[in-house]
C-alpha positions in Angstrom: 103.6 84.4 98.1 101.1 87.5 97.8 101.1 90.2 100.4 98.4 92.7 101.4 99.2 96.4 100.5 97.5 99.1 102.6 97.7 102.7 101.8 98.4 105.3 104.6 95.4 107.7 105.0 95.6 111.0 106.9 93.6 111.6 110.1 91.0 113.3 107.9 90.9 110.1 105.5 93.0 111.8 102.8 94.5 108.9 100.7 97.7 110.6 100.6 99.6 108.0 98.3 96.9 107.3 95.9 96.3 111.0 95.5 99.9 111.5 94.7 99.8 108.7 92.1 96.5 110.2 90.6 98.5 113.5 90.2 101.0 111.7 87.7 100.4 111.4 84.0 98.5 108.3 82.9 101.5 106.3 81.7 103.4 107.0 85.0 100.3 106.0 86.9 99.8 102.7 85.0 103.7 102.0 85.6 103.4 102.6 89.3 100.4 100.6 89.8 101.8 97.8 87.6 104.8 97.6 89.6 102.8 97.6 93.0 101.0 94.4 91.4 104.2 92.7 91.0 105.5 93.6 94.4 102.3 92.3 95.8 102.2 89.0 94.0 105.9 88.0 93.4 108.3 88.0 96.3 111.4 88.6 93.7 110.0 92.3 93.6 110.4 92.6 97.2 114.1 92.2 97.0 117.1 94.3 95.9 117.3 95.9 93.4 113.6 96.7 93.6 113.5 97.4 97.3 115.9 98.3 99.9 116.0 98.7 103.7 116.6 102.3 104.7 115.9 102.6 108.3 115.1 100.2 111.1 111.7 99.3 109.9 111.3 101.2 106.8 112.0 100.1 103.2 111.8 101.8 99.9 110.3 100.6 96.6 112.4 101.8 93.5 110.4 102.6 90.5 111.7 104.1 87.5 109.3 105.2 84.8 110.6 108.6 83.2 111.7 109.8 86.6 112.6 108.0 89.7 110.0 107.4 92.3 110.4 106.2 95.7 107.5 104.6 97.9 108.6 104.3 101.6 106.8 101.3 103.4 106.9 99.0 106.5 105.6 95.6 107.3 102.7 95.7 109.7 102.3 92.1 109.7 104.0 89.2 108.2 102.2 89.3 105.0 101.2 92.9 105.1 102.8 96.4 104.2 101.8 99.9 104.8 102.8 102.5 102.0 103.7 105.4 104.0 104.9 108.0 101.6 105.7 108.5 98.0 107.8 111.1 96.3 110.0 111.8 93.0 113.7 111.1 93.7 115.9 114.0 92.8 119.1 113.3 94.6 121.2 110.4 95.5 119.9 110.4 99.1 116.5 110.4 100.7 116.0 113.6 102.5 115.7 113.6 106.4 112.2 115.2 105.9 111.0 112.5 103.8 112.3 109.7 106.0 111.0 111.6 109.1 107.5 111.8 107.6 107.5 108.0 106.9 108.7 107.2 110.5 106.2 109.5 112.0 103.4 107.9 109.8 104.6 104.3 110.8 104.2 105.3 114.6 100.4 105.5 114.0 100.4 101.6 113.0 102.6 100.4 116.0 100.8 99.3 119.0 
């Protein structure tokens, strides 16, 4: 089943996730977008080991190109997700700062 993917925008309209991806080298950009297409189109890529629940309503997408990248996301409807935060993973644990940022961004989509 295909799902819809939405990208978080700041209150000023800044496409934070897309801009981060654009800042990466071309090969890494291509790999990230290729994985997101698989994630969107094939439910197997929405399961472990590709994703993992890390908080009450927040999940992570795990992407390995040359480095390890994480995209934090949440379901906003049964068939829709919002990508909340992306970062290069440098340690084994997700920092509280990164998780808190995703939690705060998710609050903007909750009614």
